[in-house]
C-alpha positions in Angstrom: -0.7 145.6 -21.5 -1.6 143.5 -24.6 -4.8 144.3 -26.5 -6.3 140.9 -25.4 -5.7 141.8 -21.8 -7.8 145.0 -21.9 -9.8 144.9 -18.6 -11.9 148.1 -19.0 -15.6 148.5 -20.0 -16.3 149.8 -23.5 -18.4 152.7 -22.2 -17.0 155.2 -19.8 -18.9 158.0 -18.0 -17.2 161.2 -18.9 -16.3 163.3 -15.9 -18.6 161.1 -13.8 -22.0 161.5 -15.4 -21.6 163.7 -18.5 -23.8 166.8 -18.2 -26.4 165.2 -15.9 -24.5 166.4 -12.7 -21.7 168.8 -11.9 -18.6 167.4 -13.6 -15.8 165.9 -11.6 -17.7 165.5 -8.3 -18.8 162.6 -6.1 -22.4 163.4 -7.0 -21.6 162.9 -10.7 -19.9 159.6 -9.9 -22.8 158.4 -7.9 -25.2 159.3 -10.6 -23.1 157.7 -13.3 -23.0 154.5 -11.2 -26.8 154.7 -10.7 -27.2 154.8 -14.5 -25.3 151.5 -14.7 -21.8 152.8 -15.6 -19.0 150.7 -14.3 -16.1 153.0 -15.3 -15.7 156.8 -15.0 -13.3 159.3 -16.4 -12.3 162.4 -14.4 -9.6 165.1 -14.4 -7.0 165.5 -11.6 -4.6 168.3 -10.8 -2.6 169.5 -7.8 -3.4 172.2 -5.3 -0.8 174.7 -4.2 0.2 172.4 -1.4 0.3 169.2 -3.6 -3.0 167.6 -2.9 -4.5 165.7 -5.9 -8.1 166.8 -6.5 -10.7 166.8 -9.3 -11.1 169.8 -11.6 -10.9 170.2 -15.4 -10.0 173.8 -16.0 -6.7 175.6 -15.0 -8.9 178.3 -13.3 -11.8 178.1 -10.9 -14.4 180.4 -12.4 -16.4 178.0 -14.7 -17.3 175.2 -12.3 -16.9 176.7 -8.8 -17.6 180.0 -7.0 -13.9 180.7 -6.7 -11.6 182.6 -8.9 -8.0 182.5 -10.1 -5.6 179.7 -10.8 -6.7 176.3 -9.4 -3.1 175.6 -8.2 -2.8 179.0 -6.6 -4.8 177.9 -3.5 -4.2 175.3 -0.8 -6.5 172.3 -0.4 -7.9 173.9 2.7 -9.0 176.9 0.7 -10.3 174.8 -2.3 -12.3 172.6 0.0 -14.5 175.5 1.0 -15.6 176.2 -2.6 -19.1 175.4 -4.1 -18.6 173.1 -7.1 -22.3 172.4 -7.7 -24.4 175.5 -7.8 -23.1 176.5 -11.3 -24.8 173.3 -12.6 -28.2 173.6 -10.9 -29.7 174.5 -7.5 -30.1 170.8 -6.6 -26.3 170.5 -6.4 -25.6 173.7 -4.5 -22.9 173.2 -1.9 -21.3 170.2 -3.7 -17.6 170.3 -2.8 -14.5 169.6 -4.9 -13.4 166.0 -4.1 -9.9 164.7 -3.5 -8.5 161.8 -5.5 -8.5 159.9 -2.3 -12.2 160.4 -1.7 -13.0 159.3 -5.3 -10.8 156.2 -4.9 -12.8 155.2 -1.8 -16.1 155.5 -3.6 -15.0 153.8 -6.8 -13.4 150.9 -5.1 -16.3 150.4 -2.8 -18.8 150.4 -5.7 -16.8 148.4 -8.3 -16.1 151.2 -10.7 -13.0 151.2 -12.8 -11.4 154.6 -13.5 -9.6 156.6 -16.1 -7.6 159.3 -14.4 -6.9 162.1 -16.8 -3.8 164.0 -15.5 -4.8 167.6 -16.1 -1.7 169.6 -14.9 -1.8 173.3 -14.3 0.6 175.1 -16.7 4.2 174.6 -15.7 3.5 171.7 -13.4 3.3 168.8 -15.9 6.0 166.5 -14.6 5.3 167.3 -10.9 1.6 166.5 -11.4 2.2 163.3 -13.5 4.6 161.9 -10.9 2.3 162.8 -7.9 -0.9 161.5 -9.5 0.9 158.2 -10.4 2.2 157.7 -6.9 -1.2 158.5 -5.3 -3.0 156.2 -7.8 -0.7 153.3 -7.1 -1.2 153.7 -3.4 -5.0 154.3 -3.5 -5.7 151.4 -5.9 -3.1 149.0 -4.4 -4.4 145.4 -4.7 -7.3 146.4 -7.0 -8.4 143.8 -9.6 -8.5 146.5 -12.3 -5.7 149.2 -12.1 -6.5 152.8 -12.8 -5.8 153.9 -16.4 -3.7 157.1 -16.5 -4.2 159.4 -19.5 -3.2 162.9 -20.5 -2.7 165.4 -23.3 0.6 166.4 -21.6 3.3 164.0 -22.7 5.7 165.3 -20.0 3.1 164.3 -17.4 2.7 160.8 -18.8 6.5 160.5 -19.1 6.9 161.4 -15.4 4.1 158.9 -14.5 5.9 156.2 -16.4 9.2 156.9 -14.7 7.6 157.0 -11.3 5.2 154.1 -11.5 5.8 152.1 -14.7 3.4 149.4 -13.8 0.3 151.6 -14.2 -1.2 151.6 -17.7 -1.2 154.9 -19.6 -2.9 156.5 -22.6 -1.8 159.5 -24.6 -4.6 161.8 -25.6 -4.4 164.0 -28.7 -6.7 166.2 -30.8 -5.2 165.0 -34.1 -2.6 162.5 -35.3 1.0 163.5 -35.1 3.6 162.6 -37.7 5.4 160.3 -35.2 2.3 158.8 -33.6 3.6 155.3 -34.0 6.9 156.0 -32.3 7.7 154.9 -28.8 7.3 157.7 -26.2 11.1 157.8 -25.6 11.6 158.5 -29.3 9.2 161.5 -29.3 9.8 165.1 -28.4 7.7 165.7 -25.2 5.0 168.3 -25.6 6.1 169.1 -29.2 3.8 171.4 -31.1 1.3 169.1 -32.8 1.6 169.0 -36.5 -0.8 167.2 -38.8 0.3 164.1 -40.6 -1.2 164.4 -44.1 -0.6 160.8 -44.9 -2.1 159.5 -41.7 -5.0 161.9 -41.9 -5.6 161.1 -45.6 -5.6 157.4 -44.8 -8.0 157.9 -41.9 -10.3 160.0 -44.2 -10.2 157.4 -46.9 -11.1 154.7 -44.4 -14.0 156.8 -43.0 -15.1 157.5 -46.5 -15.2 153.8 -47.4 -17.1 153.1 -44.2 -19.5 155.9 -44.9 -20.0 154.8 -48.5 -20.8 151.3 -47.4 -23.3 152.7 -44.9 -24.9 154.8 -47.5 -25.1 151.9 -50.0 -26.6 149.7 -47.3 -29.1 152.4 -46.4 -30.1 152.9 -50.0 -30.6 149.1 -50.4 -32.8 149.1 -47.3 -34.8 152.0 -48.6 -35.3 150.2 -51.9 -36.6 147.1 -50.1 -38.9 149.3 -48.0 -40.2 151.0 -51.1 -40.8 147.7 -52.9 -42.6 146.4 -49.8 -44.6 149.5 -49.6 -45.5 149.4 -53.3 -46.6 145.8 -52.9 -48.8 146.7 -49.9 -50.2 149.7 -51.7 -51.2 147.5 -54.6 -52.9 145.1 -52.3 -54.8 147.9 -50.6 -55.9 149.2 -54.0 -57.2 145.8 -55.0 -59.1 145.5 -51.8 -60.5 149.0 -52.2 -61.6 148.3 -55.8 -63.2 145.1 -54.7 -65.1 146.8 -51.9 -66.2 149.9 -53.7 -66.6 149.0 -57.3 -66.4 145.3 -58.3 -68.4 143.7 -55.5 -71.3 146.3 -55.8 -71.3 145.8 -59.6 -71.5 142.0 -59.2 -74.2 142.3 -56.6 -76.1 144.8 -58.8 -75.8 142.5 -61.9 -77.0 139.6 -59.8 -79.9 141.6 -58.5 -80.9 142.7 -62.0 -80.8 139.2 -63.3 -83.0 138.2 -60.4 -85.5 140.9 -61.0 -85.5 140.0 -64.7 -86.2 136.4 -64.0 -89.0 137.3 -61.6 -90.6 139.6 -64.2 -90.4 136.8 -66.8 -92.0 134.3 -64.5 -94.9 136.7 -63.7 -95.4 137.4 -67.4 -95.8 133.7 -68.2 -98.2 133.2 -65.3 -100.4 136.1 -66.5 -100.7 134.7 -70.0 
């Protein structure tokens, strides 16, 4: 996919609706859609019997009322869990959704998707291949194909080998020394090592951008200060006119009038 062919919205609803609803659920996707989002990101892994479903963690405790490894239970067992009560009482009873259920909702409502392949430890290639196959089938004929992404290079490599037509994105916490290399030239799931040159270049760029923003901000502040100073001066002139100068002029005019009246009476009396 060439950069000019990028078909996805610029803003993506993380895990369906961020923190507004229980993550990776159909309720979250509905809420994200209601807020105007037309693309959602969510995490997908496999159950013990190979069903693709939505969940972020490798274990169940944080976002369900279950316990243990997520891939240690069959889909029939996982489907009985409550994936909403941890968030708030309003979502109590919310089930874990399958990738198939999510595909039906998103396609029916015109939502593009970023499927983050989130394999359980040791199941990277199996999960990458299975999710790619399911995604290709579930989004067959869609105007905008699902975007597959993952922190696990082995999962992305398996997805590429299985369904090369689907677009993919590699996720990382920091730049690697070989980040510009083709995937085939890289060591899958190698221990991330910082690239001092790349990070230094990135820091320099961000510093230049920040400096420009600071300079622009200071210029704006200076203009605001000048405008405020001008307005303050105007207000001071008005204040002086109203409280000092105008009363003095009126007083002087009154005194002149009284003086003229006294002089006229004096002349009449003589």
